[in-house]
C-alpha positions in Angstrom: 122.4 123.3 120.5 126.3 121.8 121.6 126.0 119.7 124.3 127.6 121.8 127.0 124.7 124.5 125.8 122.2 121.6 125.9 123.0 120.6 129.6 123.3 124.1 131.0 119.8 124.7 129.4 118.9 121.7 131.3 120.2 122.9 134.5 118.3 126.5 134.1 115.1 124.9 133.3 115.3 123.0 136.5 116.4 125.7 138.7 113.8 128.0 136.9 111.0 125.9 138.9 111.5 128.8 141.2 113.1 132.0 139.2 114.0 132.9 135.9 117.2 134.4 134.7 119.3 134.5 131.4 120.7 130.8 130.4 124.5 132.4 130.4 124.5 134.3 133.7 122.3 131.6 135.7 124.4 129.7 137.5 127.1 132.1 139.0 123.9 134.3 139.9 122.4 131.3 141.9 125.4 130.8 143.6 125.6 134.3 144.6 122.3 135.2 145.8 121.4 131.8 147.5 124.4 130.8 148.8 124.2 126.9 149.9 121.0 126.7 147.7 123.2 124.3 145.0 124.0 121.6 147.3 127.3 119.4 145.8 129.2 117.4 148.1 132.9 116.7 146.8 134.8 113.9 148.8 138.5 113.1 148.7 139.6 109.7 147.2 137.8 106.3 149.0 139.6 103.3 149.7 138.3 100.3 147.9 136.8 98.8 151.0 134.2 101.5 150.9 130.9 100.6 148.7 130.6 104.1 147.5 133.0 104.2 144.4 135.5 107.3 143.8 133.9 109.4 141.8 130.4 108.6 142.8 129.3 110.3 145.9 125.8 110.9 147.6 124.0 112.5 150.5 120.4 112.5 150.9 118.5 115.2 151.7 114.8 115.3 153.0 112.6 113.9 150.3 109.4 111.9 150.5 111.1 109.5 147.7 113.5 106.7 148.2 115.6 106.4 151.4 119.2 106.0 150.9 120.9 103.5 152.7 124.4 103.6 154.6 127.5 103.1 152.8 128.3 99.3 153.8 128.9 96.1 151.6 131.8 95.2 149.4 132.5 94.4 145.7 133.1 98.3 144.8 135.8 99.1 142.2 137.4 102.0 140.4 139.4 102.6 137.4 141.4 105.4 138.1 143.3 107.5 135.5 147.1 108.0 135.6 147.9 110.7 138.2 149.8 113.5 136.5 153.6 113.0 136.8 154.2 115.2 140.0 152.9 118.3 137.7 151.0 120.5 140.4 149.7 122.3 137.3 146.5 120.5 136.2 145.9 120.7 132.4 143.5 122.4 130.6 141.8 119.2 129.9 141.8 118.2 133.2 140.2 121.3 134.2 137.3 121.1 131.6 136.5 117.8 132.9 136.2 119.2 136.6 133.9 122.1 135.6 131.7 119.8 133.8 131.6 117.4 136.6 130.7 120.1 138.7 127.7 121.3 136.1 126.5 117.8 135.9 126.4 117.2 139.6 124.4 120.5 140.2 121.8 119.5 137.7 121.5 116.1 139.4 121.5 117.1 142.7 118.3 119.5 142.1 116.7 116.9 139.5 116.7 113.9 141.7 116.3 115.7 145.3 119.5 114.4 146.9 122.9 115.7 146.9 124.5 113.6 144.3 128.0 114.4 142.7 129.7 112.6 139.8 133.2 113.1 139.1 134.6 112.3 135.9 137.7 112.8 135.6 138.5 110.2 138.5 137.2 107.6 135.8 134.9 104.7 135.8 133.5 103.5 138.8 131.1 100.5 139.5 129.5 98.0 142.1 128.5 94.7 141.9 124.9 94.1 142.5 124.7 90.8 142.3 127.0 88.4 141.5 126.4 88.8 137.6 125.3 92.2 137.5 127.1 95.3 138.2 126.0 98.9 138.0 128.2 101.7 137.3 129.2 105.2 135.6 129.6 105.5 132.2 132.8 103.8 129.8 135.0 106.7 128.8 137.4 105.1 126.7 138.1 101.7 124.5 140.4 100.9 127.0 137.3 100.4 130.0 136.0 97.6 127.4 139.3 95.7 128.1 139.0 96.2 132.0 135.2 95.1 132.3 136.5 92.0 130.1 139.3 91.0 132.5 136.4 90.8 135.2 134.2 88.3 133.0 131.6 91.2 131.9 129.6 89.9 128.8 127.1 92.3 128.1 127.7 96.6 128.1 124.5 97.9 128.6 124.2 101.6 128.0 121.7 104.1 128.7 123.1 107.2 127.6 121.7 109.3 124.6 123.9 111.3 122.5 124.0 114.7 124.0 125.2 112.7 127.4 127.7 111.4 125.5 128.7 114.6 123.7 128.9 116.5 126.9 131.8 114.7 128.6 133.4 113.9 124.8 132.8 110.0 125.1 133.9 108.4 121.8 130.9 105.5 121.9 131.4 104.7 118.6 135.6 103.8 119.3 134.2 102.0 122.6 131.7 99.9 120.3 134.7 99.1 117.6 136.8 97.7 120.8 133.9 95.6 122.0 133.3 94.1 118.6 137.5 93.8 118.5 137.8 92.1 121.7 134.9 89.2 120.8 132.9 88.1 123.4 131.4 91.0 125.0 128.5 92.9 123.3 127.5 96.4 123.6 124.0 97.5 123.7 122.3 100.8 123.8 118.8 101.1 125.2 118.5 105.0 125.5 116.6 106.7 128.5 116.8 110.6 128.8 118.4 111.8 132.0 117.0 113.5 134.8 113.6 112.5 133.4 111.3 110.1 135.4 108.4 109.9 132.9 110.7 109.0 129.9 112.2 106.4 132.5 108.4 105.0 133.1 107.7 104.6 129.4 110.9 103.4 128.4 111.1 100.8 131.3 109.3 97.9 129.5 111.4 97.8 126.4 114.9 98.5 127.7 114.3 95.9 130.5 112.8 93.4 128.2 116.4 93.8 125.5 118.4 93.4 129.0 116.8 90.4 130.1 117.2 89.0 126.5 120.8 90.1 126.2 121.5 88.2 129.9 120.0 85.1 128.5 121.9 85.2 125.2 125.2 86.4 126.5 125.4 85.2 130.1 128.2 86.0 132.1 128.1 89.5 134.0 126.2 92.4 132.6 127.6 95.7 133.0 124.5 98.5 133.2 125.3 102.2 133.3 123.9 105.4 132.7 126.4 108.8 132.9 126.9 108.7 136.7 125.7 105.3 137.4 123.8 106.9 140.0 119.5 107.2 138.6 119.0 105.7 135.2 120.9 102.5 135.8 120.2 101.5 139.0 116.7 101.9 138.2 116.9 99.5 135.3 118.5 96.9 137.4 116.2 97.3 140.1 113.5 96.7 137.7 115.0 93.6 136.3 115.5 92.1 139.6 111.6 93.2 140.1 110.0 91.7 137.1 112.3 88.8 136.2 114.1 87.9 139.3 111.5 87.3 141.7 112.7 90.5 144.2 109.9 92.7 145.9 110.8 96.1 144.8 111.7 97.4 148.2 114.0 94.1 148.8 115.7 95.0 145.7 116.3 98.6 146.5 117.8 97.6 149.9 120.0 95.2 148.5 121.1 97.8 145.7 121.6 100.4 148.4 123.5 98.3 150.7 126.3 98.2 148.0 126.0 101.7 145.9 124.4 104.8 147.4 122.2 106.0 144.7 119.0 107.4 143.8 116.6 105.1 141.6 113.1 106.7 141.1 110.9 104.4 142.3 107.9 105.9 141.5 108.5 105.6 137.9 109.0 101.8 138.2 105.8 101.5 140.1 104.0 103.4 137.0 105.4 101.4 134.7 104.6 98.2 136.4 100.8 99.5 136.8 101.1 100.6 133.0 102.1 96.5 132.1 99.0 95.5 134.0 96.4 97.9 134.0 97.1 98.9 130.4 98.4 102.7 129.6 95.3 104.4 129.8 95.4 108.1 128.5 92.9 111.1 129.4 92.8 114.5 127.8 94.0 117.4 130.1 93.1 121.4 129.2 95.2 123.7 130.2 94.6 127.4 130.4 96.2 130.8 131.0 94.0 133.8 130.9 95.9 136.9 129.5 95.7 138.6 126.3 98.1 141.2 126.5 101.0 138.4 126.7 103.0 137.3 123.3 104.0 133.7 124.4 102.8 131.2 126.9 104.6 127.8 127.1 104.6 125.0 129.7 107.5 123.0 131.0 107.7 120.0 133.1 104.2 117.6 132.4 105.1 114.3 130.7 108.0 116.5 128.9 110.4 117.4 131.9 111.7 120.4 132.7 114.4 120.7 129.8 111.7 121.3 127.4 108.6 123.5 126.4 105.5 123.1 124.7 104.0 126.1 123.4 100.0 127.2 124.3 97.5 128.1 121.5 95.6 131.6 122.2 91.9 131.3 121.3 90.7 134.6 121.0 87.2 134.1 121.2 87.9 133.0 124.9 90.1 135.5 125.2 92.7 132.7 126.8 95.6 130.5 126.0 95.3 126.4 125.9 97.0 123.3 125.6 95.2 120.1 125.5 97.4 117.1 126.6 96.8 113.4 126.4 98.7 112.2 129.7 98.9 108.9 131.4 97.2 107.8 135.0 99.5 109.8 137.6 100.6 113.1 138.8 102.4 115.9 136.8 104.3 119.0 137.9 104.8 121.8 135.5 105.2 125.6 135.0 104.2 128.3 132.5 106.4 130.7 130.7 104.7 133.7 130.0 106.9 135.9 127.5 110.0 134.4 129.0 109.2 134.3 132.6 108.7 131.2 134.7 105.3 131.3 136.9 102.4 129.7 138.4 98.8 130.0 137.8 97.2 130.7 140.7 93.8 129.1 139.2 95.1 125.6 139.0 96.0 123.6 141.8 99.3 124.2 143.2 101.9 122.1 145.0 103.3 122.8 148.5 106.8 124.8 148.4 109.6 122.4 148.6 112.9 122.7 150.7 114.0 125.5 148.4 110.1 126.9 148.6 109.5 126.4 144.9 106.0 125.8 144.1 104.7 124.4 140.7 101.2 123.7 139.7 100.2 120.1 139.1 97.5 118.1 137.6 96.5 114.5 138.6 95.0 112.0 135.7 93.3 109.4 137.9 92.0 107.2 135.3 88.2 107.7 135.0 87.7 105.8 132.3 89.3 102.7 134.0 86.9 100.1 135.9 86.8 100.0 139.6 89.4 96.8 139.6 92.0 98.3 137.3 91.8 101.5 140.0 92.2 99.4 142.9 95.0 97.1 141.2 97.0 100.4 140.2 96.5 101.8 143.9 97.9 98.8 145.6 100.5 98.7 143.2 101.5 102.5 144.0 102.0 101.8 147.4 105.8 102.0 148.9 106.0 98.2 148.8 103.9 96.4 145.8 104.0 92.6 145.9 103.9 91.0 142.7 101.8 87.6 142.8 102.7 84.7 140.6 100.0 85.6 138.0 101.0 89.0 138.0 104.4 88.5 137.6 103.7 86.0 134.0 101.7 88.5 132.9 104.2 91.2 133.1 107.1 88.5 131.7 104.8 87.1 129.0 104.5 90.9 127.6 107.9 91.9 128.2 109.2 88.8 126.0 106.8 89.8 123.0 108.7 93.3 122.9 111.2 93.6 120.2 114.7 94.0 121.4 116.2 97.8 120.9 
């Protein structure tokens, strides 16, 4: 599948949490039938004094997740592309970039639970979170390497996967080659799947350990980026501050949001912290669909994200379809796809309707195999403002430093 097809499928799956349709007509159909259901906020260019960099705009929706801070602070910067020299007609390339930005923003909005907008056509944007840590959007050309070197960047830490790069036509090889040519700047890839809090959870230890070792090795300023710099990159920066720099999680988050409005998944960071301190205990869950008339039954969500599906197996002797899956402790939402139709199972736990009225099934893996002390520790660390004591920080640091670099 092409990168564009990959992104459209992902958007299709995200919206099918509540409905189903063919992939090719899905985006326009949703816009026609639900009007403001796709909430994408586009804004005019912002001046340098604003902390929201041009090309990345956010407005918060009501949610139980992270609160978004006000647009305050300083240190933002924007690398603008050259304006068209008086030509009112945009090039086909520019139109294509704008269209892809809109599609990506729609996907991001529904995946992250906030109105998030990324304007790839406006160029790279970033903010200093600490004097030596920058969070920003992706590099687009080898020239961006030169621009970052001029401000003292010694490490470029890329969290993008290949489909992310292909979607916007980013030549990662040319960027890496330019980093080698310039000297004194290291380009590192530590891939995390976009819009997938479970992948973020399981990848954070290895990614943050690699980041820490790079910072110690290269010194200078570190540039952490994903595609838009609004989800994965801020989450990695927060976790680095939480695990290695001694910040409390909410303290680090408030500092981050004061200079770069974004939407890191704090629950994924809390879960990753629990996994390091309590072990990655897994339990097998069994999900069933009672129906002998259908031809295929699949599940999306769980630990694979909404962009993928896993098939159930039909057990003729019991007249049902079944999936046995090992899951880490935590809460997982999912949906069934029966003969291509997305639906819920009324015989399994259901979520409350979300802001769009969509309902999913969910399963809670509580860790029955863990002792009472471990359960209490996990319960404490999963609170809104989990505080790590000195011993816990030492354990985390020791485990992370024992991991191989990516």
